[in-house]
C-alpha positions in Angstrom: 0.2 -0.1 -0.4 5.6 0.1 1.7 6.3 4.4 1.9 14.1 28.1 6.0 11.4 30.5 5.2 10.4 33.1 8.0 6.7 33.0 8.6 4.7 35.9 7.4 4.2 37.5 10.5 7.9 37.6 11.7 8.7 39.5 8.2 5.7 41.7 9.2 7.6 42.2 12.6 11.1 43.3 11.2 9.7 46.0 8.5 8.0 47.7 11.2 11.1 47.7 13.4 12.9 49.5 10.7 10.4 52.0 10.4 10.8 52.6 14.0 14.5 53.1 13.7 13.6 55.6 10.8 11.5 57.7 13.1 14.1 57.8 15.9 16.5 59.0 14.0 14.9 61.7 12.0 12.6 62.6 15.2 15.4 63.8 17.5 16.4 67.1 16.0 13.1 68.2 14.6 10.6 70.3 16.2 7.3 69.0 17.9 5.2 69.8 15.6 7.4 68.4 13.0 8.1 65.4 15.2 3.8 64.5 15.1 3.6 65.2 11.2 6.5 62.7 11.0 5.0 60.2 13.5 1.9 60.1 11.6 3.7 59.8 8.4 6.1 57.1 9.7 3.3 55.6 11.5 1.3 55.3 7.8 4.5 54.4 5.7 5.0 51.6 8.4 1.4 50.8 8.4 2.1 50.7 4.7 5.4 48.5 4.7 3.4 46.0 7.0 0.3 45.9 4.9 2.8 45.3 1.7 4.7 42.6 3.5 1.2 40.8 4.7 -0.2 41.1 1.3 3.3 39.8 -0.1 3.1 37.0 2.2 -0.3 36.2 1.7 0.2 36.1 -2.1 3.4 33.8 -1.6 0.9 31.5 0.4 -2.0 31.5 -2.4 0.6 30.9 -5.2 2.1 28.4 -3.5 -1.2 26.5 -2.3 -2.2 26.8 -6.0 0.8 25.4 -7.0 1.4 22.7 -4.7 -2.2 21.3 -4.3 -2.5 18.8 -1.2 -2.2 15.2 -2.4 -5.2 13.1 -3.1 -4.8 10.6 0.1 -4.5 7.3 -1.2 -4.6 3.8 0.4 -1.4 2.4 1.7 -0.1 -0.7 0.7 0.0 -3.6 3.5 3.6 -4.0 4.3 5.3 -7.6 5.4 3.9 -8.7 8.7 6.0 -11.6 10.7 4.6 -14.7 11.7 4.5 -13.7 15.3 1.7 -11.1 14.1 -0.6 -13.9 13.7 1.0 -16.6 16.2 -2.3 -16.7 17.9 -4.7 -17.0 15.4 -5.4 -21.1 14.7 -5.9 -21.7 10.8 -8.2 -24.4 10.4 -7.6 -24.2 6.4 -6.6 -27.8 5.0 -6.1 -28.8 1.6 -8.6 -30.2 -0.5 -6.8 -33.0 -2.8 -7.4 -36.2 -4.5 -6.0 -38.3 -7.1 -6.3 -37.4 -10.9 -8.6 -34.0 -10.7 -9.5 -32.1 -13.6 -7.9 -29.0 -11.9 -6.5 -28.0 -8.8 -6.9 -24.4 -7.8 -3.3 -22.7 -6.1 -4.4 -19.5 -4.2 -1.8 -17.4 -2.3 -2.6 -18.2 1.6 -5.1 -17.8 3.6 -6.7 -14.9 4.6 -8.2 -14.5 8.7 -11.6 -15.0 7.6 -10.6 -17.8 5.7 -8.3 -19.3 8.5 -10.8 -18.9 11.4 -13.7 -20.6 9.1 -12.0 -23.4 7.6 -13.0 -22.9 4.1 -11.4 -21.6 1.1 -12.4 -18.3 -0.2 -14.8 -17.9 2.6 -14.5 -14.2 2.9 -18.1 -12.7 1.3 -15.8 -10.1 -0.7 -13.5 -12.9 -2.8 -14.9 -13.7 -5.9 -13.4 -17.0 -6.3 -16.8 -19.1 -6.0 -18.7 -16.7 -8.4 -16.2 -16.9 -11.2 -15.5 -20.8 -11.0 -19.8 -20.5 -11.5 -19.8 -17.8 -14.4 -16.7 -19.5 -16.4 -18.4 -22.9 -16.3 -15.5 -24.7 -13.6 -18.6 -25.5 -11.5 -22.3 -25.9 -12.8 -23.8 -24.0 -9.9 -22.9 -21.6 -7.7 -21.1 -23.5 -4.6 -20.5 -22.4 -1.1 -17.1 -21.8 0.8 -18.4 -24.7 3.0 -18.6 -27.3 -0.3 -14.8 -26.7 -0.5 -13.9 -30.2 0.6 -16.7 -32.0 -1.6 -15.3 -30.4 -4.8 -13.3 -33.8 -5.1 -15.6 -35.9 -5.4 -18.7 -33.5 -6.9 -16.8 -32.2 -9.7 -13.0 -33.6 -9.9 -11.6 -30.1 -8.4 -9.3 -29.3 -5.7 -7.2 -26.4 -3.9 -4.5 -25.7 -1.9 -2.0 -22.5 -1.5 1.4 -21.4 -2.1 1.9 -20.5 1.3 -0.1 -21.9 4.3 0.2 -19.2 7.3 -2.8 -16.7 7.2 -2.4 -13.3 7.3 -4.7 -10.3 6.6 -3.7 -10.0 2.8 -1.2 -11.2 0.5 1.2 -7.9 1.3 2.0 -9.4 4.5 3.7 -12.1 2.9 7.7 -11.9 1.8 8.9 -13.0 -1.7 11.1 -15.7 0.0 8.0 -17.4 1.7 6.4 -17.0 -1.9 9.5 -18.7 -3.7 9.7 -21.2 -1.1 6.2 -22.1 -1.4 7.0 -23.3 -5.3 9.0 -26.5 -4.6 6.0 -27.9 -1.7 3.7 -27.1 -4.8 5.6 -28.9 -7.2 5.7 -31.9 -5.2 2.1 -31.8 -4.3 0.9 -31.7 -7.9 3.8 -34.3 -8.5 2.0 -36.6 -6.1 -1.9 -36.5 -6.7 -1.0 -35.8 -10.4 -4.1 -33.4 -11.8 -4.9 -32.8 -15.1 -4.1 -29.3 -14.8 -3.5 -26.4 -12.2 -5.2 -23.2 -11.9 -2.8 -20.5 -10.4 -5.1 -17.9 -8.8 -3.3 -14.6 -9.0 -0.3 -13.0 -10.9 2.0 -13.0 -7.7 1.7 -17.1 -7.6 3.1 -17.2 -11.0 6.0 -14.7 -10.6 7.4 -16.7 -7.6 7.0 -20.0 -9.9 8.8 -18.2 -12.5 11.3 -16.5 -10.4 12.5 -20.0 -8.8 12.2 -21.9 -12.0 14.4 -18.9 -14.4 16.2 -17.6 -12.0 15.0 -14.0 -12.8 11.9 -11.7 -12.4 9.3 -12.7 -15.2 9.1 -9.4 -18.0 6.1 -8.1 -19.3 7.1 -9.9 -22.3 6.9 -12.9 -21.0 3.9 -12.6 -18.9 0.1 -13.8 -20.0 -2.9 -15.1 -18.1 -4.2 -18.2 -19.9 -2.7 -21.3 -20.8 1.0 -21.5 -20.8 3.5 -23.6 -22.8 3.9 -27.1 -22.0 7.4 -26.6 -20.7 5.9 -24.7 -17.9 3.9 -27.5 -16.6 3.9 -28.2 -13.3 4.9 -31.8 -11.4 6.8 -33.2 -14.5 8.2 -36.7 -13.6 11.5 -37.4 -15.4 13.7 -40.5 -15.2 12.3 -42.1 -12.2 13.9 -44.5 -10.5 11.1 -47.2 -11.9 11.6 -45.4 -15.6 7.9 -43.8 -14.9 7.7 -40.4 -16.8 4.9 -37.7 -16.3 4.5 -34.9 -18.4 3.3 -32.6 -15.5 -0.2 -30.7 -15.0 -1.0 -28.0 -17.6 -0.8 -24.7 -16.0 -3.5 -22.0 -16.3 -3.0 -18.2 -15.1 -5.9 -16.7 -13.8 -6.6 -13.4 -12.2 -6.6 -13.1 -8.4 -10.4 -13.1 -6.7 -9.4 -11.1 -3.8 -11.8 -8.2 -3.3 -8.9 -6.3 -2.1 -7.3 -6.3 -5.5 -9.0 -3.5 -7.7 -6.7 -4.1 -11.3 -9.2 -5.4 -13.3 -12.8 -5.3 -13.6 -15.3 -8.1 -12.7 -16.2 -8.5 -16.3 -12.3 -8.8 -17.3 -11.6 -11.3 -14.8 -15.0 -13.5 -16.4 -13.0 -13.1 -19.7 -9.7 -14.7 -18.3 -11.8 -17.2 -16.0 -13.7 -18.4 -19.1 -10.7 -20.1 -21.0 -10.4 -22.3 -18.1 -14.2 -22.8 -17.3 -14.7 -24.0 -21.0 -12.2 -26.7 -20.8 -13.2 -28.3 -17.7 -16.5 -28.1 -18.7 -15.5 -30.1 -21.6 -13.4 -32.6 -19.4 -16.2 -32.8 -16.9 -18.4 -34.1 -20.0 -15.9 -36.5 -21.1 -15.8 -37.9 -17.6 -19.2 -38.1 -17.3 -19.7 -36.1 -14.4 -23.4 -34.8 -14.0 -24.2 -31.2 -13.2 -25.3 -32.5 -9.6 -21.9 -33.8 -9.1 -20.6 -37.3 -8.0 -17.5 -38.3 -9.8 
């Protein structure tokens, strides 16, 4: 969200003091009538100087205000929060995985609401379940409480790249995100889904950093299906000679209600590319809309 000129009253006093010194020098050798005239004249002159100084200060202030308007208040991004901040929070969320799923959704980490509820994407502002339905990944709108039913209902599952809960993803470090990549690879290698859906650009950025040793460029990043070379969980030259091509990767938008980078219909357009494929896989497996693998 991570990050001198003297004030006008002092200038006025200095000008007035200068006028008084001029008055004292002239007044000593001058007769009383002239002194009175000089006093009045000097007083008027001093007032004029003071007014001029005040007006000048006011003008400078006005000009400064016009030239440097107060910046609009912006929402400060969240900064890293160490694990100790949420040490007393019990995380009830667990993975929902099974062998040979059509797709496993990979999120960043559980939010506070999700961790305490023990169900994936539980915050009301999160668009995950709505996007799953509108895109076709699920034939009906499911509830967060059904997250552990997804494997046997629609051959879908979910996990996260980081397990510890935070208020939002901004409280995680890049080190934590990158450290979770190897864990993800091992999960995919174990359960072997047909595909994985990366729910958010930041997750794919971590995967890319770990794999390629550099930050992904704008030209290299894209939403949707990735090259087969980027499949996850690939098994090569196993001891028993087994080979597995890995799970194909689809990079989707984040579903967090805190992220305002894309409008809902833009997110739907991205997710639809996954939903159409998932719907086809469901039909080929003979999975009915009411669910049941």
